[in-house]
C-alpha positions in Angstrom: -18.6 35.2 23.3 -21.4 33.8 25.4 -20.9 30.6 27.4 -23.2 28.4 25.4 -21.6 29.4 22.1 -18.1 28.9 23.5 -19.1 25.4 24.8 -20.5 24.5 21.4 -17.3 25.6 19.6 -15.2 23.6 22.0 -17.4 20.5 21.6 -17.1 20.8 17.8 -13.4 21.0 18.0 -13.2 18.0 20.2 -15.3 16.0 17.8 -13.1 17.1 14.8 -9.9 16.1 16.8 -11.4 12.7 17.7 -12.4 12.0 14.1 -8.9 13.0 12.9 -7.3 10.7 15.5 -9.2 7.7 14.1 -8.4 8.5 10.4 -5.1 7.1 9.1 -2.8 10.1 8.3 -1.1 10.6 5.0 2.2 9.7 6.8 0.7 6.4 7.8 -0.7 5.8 4.3 2.8 6.5 2.9 3.9 3.0 4.2 1.4 1.3 1.9 1.3 3.7 -1.2 3.1 2.5 -4.3 3.2 -0.2 -6.9 3.5 -3.7 -5.4 4.6 -6.6 -7.6 4.7 -10.3 -6.9 6.1 -13.2 -9.0 5.7 -17.0 -9.1 8.3 -19.1 -10.8 9.9 -16.0 -12.2 6.8 -14.8 -13.9 4.4 -11.9 -12.9 1.6 -13.0 -10.6 0.1 -9.8 -9.1 0.5 -6.1 -9.5 -1.2 -4.0 -6.8 -1.4 -0.2 -7.0 -2.3 1.7 -3.8 -2.7 5.5 -3.5 -4.3 7.9 -1.1 -6.3 10.4 -3.1 -6.8 12.8 -1.1 -6.0 11.0 2.1 -8.4 8.1 1.4 -6.9 4.8 0.3 -7.8 3.5 -3.2 -6.2 1.3 -5.8 -6.4 -1.6 -8.2 -5.1 -5.1 -8.5 -4.1 -7.0 -11.6 -3.7 -10.8 -11.6 -1.9 -12.8 -14.2 -3.2 -16.1 -15.5 -0.5 -18.6 -15.5 -0.6 -21.6 -17.8 1.4 -24.0 -20.0 0.3 -26.0 -23.0 1.7 -29.3 -21.7 3.6 -30.4 -18.6 6.8 -30.1 -20.6 6.2 -26.6 -21.8 7.4 -23.5 -19.9 4.9 -21.5 -17.9 3.5 -18.3 -19.3 1.7 -15.4 -17.6 -1.1 -13.5 -19.2 -2.3 -10.3 -17.6 -6.0 -10.1 -16.7 -8.0 -6.8 -16.5 -7.2 -4.8 -13.4 -9.9 -4.7 -10.8 -10.5 -1.8 -8.4 -10.0 -2.6 -4.7 -12.7 -1.6 -2.3 -13.3 -1.3 1.5 -9.6 -0.7 2.1 -8.4 -0.6 5.7 -4.9 0.1 6.8 -3.6 0.1 10.4 0.0 1.0 9.6 1.1 -2.7 9.2 -1.8 -4.7 7.8 -3.8 -3.7 4.7 -7.2 -5.4 4.2 -9.2 -5.0 1.0 -11.8 -6.6 -1.2 -11.8 -7.3 -4.9 -14.7 -8.3 -7.2 -14.5 -11.9 -8.5 -17.2 -11.5 -11.1 -14.8 -11.3 -14.1 -12.4 -13.9 -12.9 -13.8 -17.0 -14.6 -17.0 -16.0 -16.5 -19.6 -17.1 -16.9 -19.5 -19.3 -13.8 -18.0 -16.4 -11.6 -20.5 -13.7 -12.6 -22.5 -14.0 -9.3 -19.4 -14.6 -7.1 -19.0 -12.6 -3.9 -15.9 -10.4 -3.6 -12.7 -11.9 -2.4 -10.9 -10.7 0.7 -7.2 -10.1 0.9 -4.7 -9.2 3.6 -1.3 -7.6 2.8 1.1 -7.5 5.7 4.1 -5.3 5.6 7.3 -7.1 6.6 9.9 -4.6 5.6 10.2 -1.1 4.1 9.3 -2.2 0.6 8.3 -5.9 1.1 5.0 -7.4 2.1 3.1 -10.7 2.0 -0.3 -11.1 0.5 -2.9 -13.8 1.0 -6.4 -14.5 -0.2 -8.4 -14.9 3.0 -11.3 -16.7 1.3 -9.3 -19.7 0.1 -8.0 -22.1 2.7 -4.4 -23.1 1.9 -4.0 -20.1 -0.4 -0.3 -19.5 -1.0 1.3 -16.5 0.7 3.0 -14.4 -2.0 5.8 -11.9 -1.4 5.3 -8.5 -3.0 8.0 -5.9 -3.6 7.2 -2.2 -3.8 8.4 0.5 -6.1 7.3 4.1 -5.7 5.2 4.4 -8.9 
């Protein structure tokens, strides 16, 4: 093998190793994979599904619309359509992602920008999620099940 070809192969291997070192591993992603559920007042509020297909994080989130007919009536929770998450980033503890807000409250929300969320792991199967775009947004605890 000539010296130039050997140097080129070595340089290519170094680049591949550097890229792999920056990409979260499947083992790291395992900490966030699963179905995460949160409740408010004993009713479903959020279901978040996170997978790494193949090695890239993906998923969807479903919100529940909570309402009651009068102040004396009990709360009810109605599921909304699931929305895909995009631009996911996970560092092993904090999961950042975006969700479209277009279908949240149509027609007034049709031109809304995406909402940004942060999910912070605080245990093996527990995490806290917050909407980063709404000041004073409540922090909701989510519990994970493995699919």
